C-alpha positions in Angstrom: 0.0 0.0 0.0 2.9 2.3 0.6 4.3 1.6 -2.8 0.8 2.3 -4.3 0.6 5.6 -2.5 4.1 6.7 -3.5 3.4 5.8 -7.1 0.7 8.4 -7.2 3.4 11.0 -6.3 5.4 9.9 -9.3 2.5 9.8 -11.7 1.4 13.3 -10.8 5.0 14.6 -11.0 5.1 13.3 -14.5 1.7 14.5 -15.4 2.0 18.1 -14.0 5.6 18.7 -15.0 4.4 19.6 -18.5 2.5 22.7 -17.3 5.4 23.9 -15.1 7.8 23.9 -18.0 5.3 25.1 -20.6 7.2 28.3 -21.5 10.4 26.4 -22.1 8.6 23.8 -24.2 7.0 26.6 -26.3 10.5 27.7 -27.3 12.3 24.4 -27.8 9.5 22.3 -29.2 7.3 24.9 -31.0 9.9 27.5 -32.1 8.9 30.3 -29.7 6.8 32.2 -32.2 3.4 33.7 -31.9 0.9 31.0 -30.6 3.7 28.7 -29.4 2.6 28.9 -25.7 -1.0 28.6 -26.7 -0.2 25.4 -28.6 1.5 23.9 -25.4 -1.5 24.9 -23.3 -3.9 23.5 -25.9 -2.1 20.2 -25.6 -2.7 20.2 -21.8 -6.4 20.7 -22.4 -6.7 18.2 -25.2 -4.9 15.5 -23.3 -7.6 15.5 -20.7 -9.9 13.8 -23.2 -7.5 10.8 -23.1 -8.0 10.3 -19.3 -11.4 8.7 -19.5 -10.2 6.5 -22.4 -7.2 5.4 -20.3 -9.4 4.8 -17.2 -11.9 2.7 -19.2 -9.2 0.6 -21.0 -7.0 0.1 -17.9 -10.0 -0.3 -15.7 -11.4 -3.0 -17.8 -8.0 -4.7 -17.8 -7.7 -4.3 -14.0 -11.2 -5.7 -13.3 -10.5 -8.6 -15.6 -6.9 -9.5 -14.8 -6.2 -7.9 -11.4 -5.4 -4.5 -9.9 -1.7 -5.2 -9.7 -1.3 -6.0 -13.4 -3.2 -2.9 -14.4 -1.1 -0.7 -12.1 2.1 -2.2 -13.6 0.9 -1.5 -17.1 -0.1 2.1 -16.4 3.3 2.8 -14.8 5.2 1.1 -17.7 3.3 3.3 -20.2 4.1 6.4 -18.1 7.8 5.5 -17.8 8.1 5.0 -21.6 6.3 8.3 -22.3 8.5 10.3 -19.9 11.7 8.8 -21.4 10.4 9.6 -24.8 9.9 13.3 -23.9 13.4 13.5 -22.5 14.8 12.1 -25.7 12.7 14.1 -28.2 14.4 16.1 -31.0 13.7 19.8 -30.8 12.1 22.3 -33.2 15.5 23.3 -34.4 16.3 19.8 -35.4 13.0 18.6 -37.1 10.7 21.6 -37.2 7.0 21.4 -36.4 7.2 17.6 -36.1 8.8 18.1 -32.6 5.7 19.8 -31.3 3.4 17.1 -32.7 5.5 14.3 -31.1 5.4 16.1 -27.8 1.6 16.4 -27.9 1.3 12.7 -28.9 3.4 11.7 -25.9 1.4 14.1 -23.7 -1.8 12.2 -24.7 -0.1 8.9 -23.8 0.7 10.3 -20.3 -2.9 11.3 -19.9 -4.0 7.8 -20.9 -1.8 6.3 -18.3 -2.8 8.7 -15.5 -6.5 8.0 -16.3 -6.0 4.4 -15.4 -3.5 5.0 -12.6 -5.6 7.0 -10.3 -8.7 4.8 -10.4 -6.4 1.7 -9.9 -4.6 3.2 -6.9 -7.9 4.3 -5.2 -9.4 0.9 -5.7 -6.2 -0.9 -4.5 -6.0 1.3 -1.3 -9.7 0.9 -0.5 -9.6 -2.9 -1.0 -6.4 -3.4 1.1 -7.2 -1.0 3.9 -8.7 -2.1 7.3 -12.5 -1.3 6.8 -12.6 1.2 9.7 -9.6 3.1 8.2 -10.7 3.2 4.5 -11.3 6.9 4.5 -7.9 7.8 5.9 -6.0 5.4 3.7 -7.8 6.1 0.4 -7.6 9.9 0.9 -3.8 9.5 0.8 -4.1 9.0 -3.0 -5.4 12.6 -3.2 -2.8 14.0 -0.9 0.0 12.1 -2.8 -1.1 13.7 -6.1 -0.5 17.1 -4.6 2.9 16.0 -3.3 3.7 15.0 -6.9 2.7 18.4 -8.2 4.9 20.1 -5.6 7.8 17.9 -6.5 7.4 18.8 -10.2 7.5 22.5 -9.6 10.4 22.1 -7.2 12.6 20.1 -9.7 11.7 22.5 -12.5 12.6 25.5 -10.4 15.9 24.0 -9.2 16.9 23.0 -12.8 16.1 26.5 -14.2 18.0 28.3 -11.4 21.0 26.0 -11.3 21.9 26.2 -15.1 23.8 29.0 -16.8 21.9 31.3 -19.2 21.0 29.5 -22.4 21.7 26.0 -21.1 18.1 25.4 -20.2 16.8 25.7 -23.8 19.7 23.8 -25.2 19.7 20.7 -23.0 18.6 21.5 -19.5 14.9 21.2 -20.1 15.4 17.4 -20.5 16.6 17.0 -16.9 13.2 17.1 -15.2 11.9 14.5 -17.7 14.8 12.2 -17.1 14.1 12.5 -13.4 10.5 11.6 -13.9 11.4 8.6 -16.1 13.8 7.4 -13.4 11.2 7.8 -10.7 8.6 6.0 -12.7 11.0 3.2 -13.6 11.8 2.7 -9.9 8.2 2.5 -9.0 7.6 0.0 -11.8 10.3 -2.3 -10.3 8.9 -1.9 -6.8 5.3 -2.7 -8.0 6.5 -6.0 -9.3 6.8 -7.1 -5.6 3.3 -5.9 -4.7 0.5 -8.3 -3.6 -2.7 -8.5 -5.5 -5.7 -6.8 -4.0 -7.6 -9.1 -1.5 -10.8 -8.1 -3.2 -9.7 -9.4 -6.6 -8.3 -12.6 -5.0 -11.8 -13.1 -3.4 -13.4 -12.7 -6.8 -11.0 -15.1 -8.4 -11.5 -17.7 -5.7 -15.3 -17.4 -5.9 -15.3 -17.4 -9.7 -17.1 -14.0 -9.9 -14.5 -12.0 -12.0 -16.7 -10.5 -14.7 -15.9 -11.5 -18.2 -17.0 -8.1 -19.5 -16.5 -5.5 -16.7 -17.8 -2.5 -18.6 -21.1 -4.3 -19.4 -21.3 -5.5 -15.8 -20.8 -1.9 -14.5 -23.4 -0.5 -16.9 -25.9 -3.3 -16.2 -25.6 -3.7 -12.5 -24.1 -0.4 -11.1 -25.8 2.4 -13.0 -26.7 4.1 -9.7 -23.1 4.0 -8.6 -21.9 5.5 -11.8 -24.3 8.4 -11.5 -23.4 9.1 -7.9 -19.7 8.8 -8.7 -20.2 11.3 -11.5 -21.9 13.8 -9.2 -19.3 13.5 -6.4 -16.4 13.8 -8.9 -18.1 16.8 -10.6 -17.9 18.8 -7.4 -14.4 17.5 -6.7 -13.1 18.4 -10.1 -14.4 21.9 -10.4 -13.4 22.7 -6.8 -9.9 21.6 -7.6 -9.4 23.0 -11.1 -11.2 26.3 -10.5 -10.7 26.7 -6.8 -7.0 25.7 -6.8 -5.4 25.4 -10.2 -7.0 28.5 -11.7 -6.4 30.9 -8.8 -2.9 32.2 -9.9 -4.3 33.1 -13.3 -7.3 34.7 -11.6 -5.1 36.8 -9.3 -3.0 38.0 -12.2 -6.1 38.8 -14.3 -7.7 41.0 -11.7 -4.4 42.6 -10.8 -4.7 41.4 -7.2 -1.0 40.3 -7.0 1.8 39.7 -9.4 2.5 36.4 -11.2 5.3 35.4 -8.9 3.3 36.1 -5.7 0.4 34.2 -7.2 2.5 31.1 -7.7 4.0 31.4 -4.2 0.4 31.5 -2.8 -0.4 28.4 -4.8 2.5 26.6 -3.2 1.1 27.5 0.3 -2.3 26.3 -0.9 -0.8 23.0 -2.1 0.7 22.5 1.4 -2.7 23.2 2.9 -4.3 20.5 0.7 -1.7 17.9 1.8 -2.5 18.7 5.4 -6.3 18.8 5.1 -6.8 15.8 2.9 -5.9 13.0 5.4 -7.6 14.8 8.2 -10.9 14.8 6.3 -10.4 11.2 5.2 -10.0 10.2 8.9 -13.1 12.3 9.7 -15.2 10.3 7.2 -14.2 7.1 9.1 -15.6 8.6 12.3 -18.8 10.4 11.2 -19.5 8.7 7.8 -19.1 9.7 4.2 -22.6 11.2 3.7 -22.4 14.0 6.4 -19.0 15.1 5.1 -20.2 15.1 1.5 -23.2 17.2 2.4 -21.0 19.5 4.5 -18.5 20.1 1.7 -21.3 20.7 -0.8 -22.9 23.3 1.4 -19.5 24.9 1.8 -19.0 24.8 -2.0 -22.4 26.6 -2.4 -21.6 29.4 0.0 -17.8 30.1 0.2 -16.3 30.4 -3.3 -18.3 33.5 -4.4 -17.3 35.3 -1.2 -13.6 34.1 -1.5 -13.2 35.1 -5.1 -14.7 38.5 -4.3 -12.3 38.9 -1.4 -9.2 37.9 -3.5 -10.1 40.5 -6.2 -9.8 43.3 -3.7 -6.0 43.1 -3.9 -3.2 42.6 -1.5 -1.4 39.6 -0.2 -3.6 39.1 2.9 -6.9 38.7 1.2 -5.3 36.7 -1.6 -3.6 34.3 0.8 -6.8 33.8 2.9 -8.9 33.1 -0.2 -6.4 30.8 -1.8 -5.8 28.7 1.4 -9.5 28.4 2.2 -10.4 27.4 -1.4 -7.5 24.9 -1.3 -8.9 23.4 2.0 -12.3 23.1 0.4 -10.8 21.4 -2.7 -8.7 19.1 -0.5 -11.8 18.1 1.6 -13.9 17.3 -1.4 -11.0 15.2 -2.9 -10.5 13.3 0.4 -14.1 12.3 0.9 -14.6 11.9 -2.9 -11.9 9.3 -3.2 -13.4 6.8 -0.8 -17.0 7.7 -1.4 -16.9 7.1 -5.1 -15.0 3.8 -4.8 -17.5 2.6 -2.3 -20.4 3.2 -4.7 -19.4 0.0 -6.5 -19.1 -3.7 -5.6 -15.6 -5.2 -6.1 -16.7 -6.7 -9.4 -16.1 -4.1 -12.1 -15.2 -1.4 -9.5 -12.4 0.1 -11.8 -14.8 0.2 -14.8 -17.5 1.9 -12.7 -15.0 4.5 -11.5 -13.8 5.1 -15.0 -17.3 5.6 -16.3 -18.4 7.8 -13.4 -15.4 9.6 -11.9 -13.1 10.0 -14.8 -15.8 11.2 -17.2 -16.7 13.9 -14.7 -13.1 14.9 -14.5 -13.0 15.3 -18.3 -16.0 17.6 -18.2 -15.4 19.6 -15.0 -11.6 19.4 -14.9 -9.3 20.5 -17.7 -11.6 22.9 -19.5 -13.1 24.7 -16.5 -10.1 27.1 -15.9 -10.5 28.2 -19.5 -14.3 28.6 -19.0 -13.8 30.5 -15.7 -11.4 32.9 -17.5 -13.8 33.5 -20.4 -16.7 34.0 -18.0 -14.7 36.5 -16.0 -13.7 38.4 -19.2 -17.3 38.5 -20.4 -19.1 39.3 -17.2 -16.4 41.5 -15.5 -17.7 39.9 -12.2 -14.8 38.8 -10.0 -17.0 36.2 -8.3 -17.9 34.5 -11.5 -15.4 31.6 -11.1 -16.8 31.0 -7.6 -20.3 31.0 -9.0 -19.4 28.1 -11.2 -18.4 26.1 -8.2 -21.6 27.1 -6.3 -23.9 26.1 -9.2 -22.4 22.6 -9.4 -22.6 22.3 -5.6 -26.2 23.2 -5.5 -27.1 21.0 -8.4 -25.6 17.9 -6.9 -26.7 18.6 -3.3 -30.0 16.7 -3.7 -28.0 13.6 -5.0 -25.7 13.8 -1.9 -28.7 14.2 0.4 -30.1 10.9 -0.8 -26.8 9.0 -1.1 -26.6 5.9 1.0 -24.0 5.7 3.8 -21.1 3.5 2.8 -18.6 3.9 5.7 -18.3 0.3 7.1 -18.4 1.4 10.8 -21.6 3.4 10.2 -23.2 0.7 8.1 -22.5 -1.9 10.8 -23.9 0.4 13.5 -27.1 1.0 11.6 -27.6 -2.8 11.1 -27.0 -3.4 14.8 -29.7 -1.0 15.9 -33.1 -2.6 16.7 -35.9 -2.1 14.2 
């Protein structure tokens, strides 16, 4: 389980590194002309469409042949893609083909990450002690934030340590080589992992589905719908409430770009702290109360916080960014365990792919762009917060009726006299 958790750090290092070195890639892979940076950022958005495909394909494989084999496959694909990026010829060598090759490898990374996250969440849930599932499963969300911090740290150290000009000539390859080495190390470590006890139970009982996708659609439609709703709130809370904040602060002139990125680093640390705490809370009070609580917070807080941050100054910006980060971390923490528990062990990965990852594709990669467009059109600083509030209000009735899935609470309810 430790290996599974650490692998999420590596996967998200590899996946987020691209955006942190976007300006360098625009020069060395796209020629640095007009539209080069836009092409790099477009590749970031387009690649999100590959995440549901990766989740479906690798989820089907994991439900059919075991969680361990699926996780080995996703890490092998990521290792190869990272190494390929590190070895790519530049625009100066082969012209526009360099950018096309980079975008193709970016799509391969997104495919691998799509299957990786659902596989790790299922593996942690199925291997954890029932009364600690919330805490253990939430570690997958916290680990992804650690990976993002590691990516920005390695990129920053590389850029500052090299002499002028060296970064564009060869130094940009260093963070990708680091990512490939980390992924290769995790791949070797995963070879020693045990299979999930849930999959072993299915294999012993002869209940492994021959067609996991069909099984999920036929028998777990309610779980898919509930997983989509939970993940919709989690995705928009993260990508608008955390990822988009630096761009928002720069757009409204609240703080400079450097200060905005520094605030995002503090916010990321807040997510890492809050996520396991909320995961442990769900083990004590149940998933449903925490889901309802974060949805109510999502309906009330973001509009106020975006309005506060737009007033300018480090103090309001820091307060808004940290509180939004805590909200996003809380939703991710309860969402990781609650979505996985919506499905039986049979076809769990496929169900997560159809519900959770499809919601991420809709409410994830494109929502920062949508938030910026809405801000530009409306000139209303609270518009990004209103996006989060609308999603929270729409899914609140679903969460109100959602069945409790925390084992301790389910057992307590069953033990009460009727």
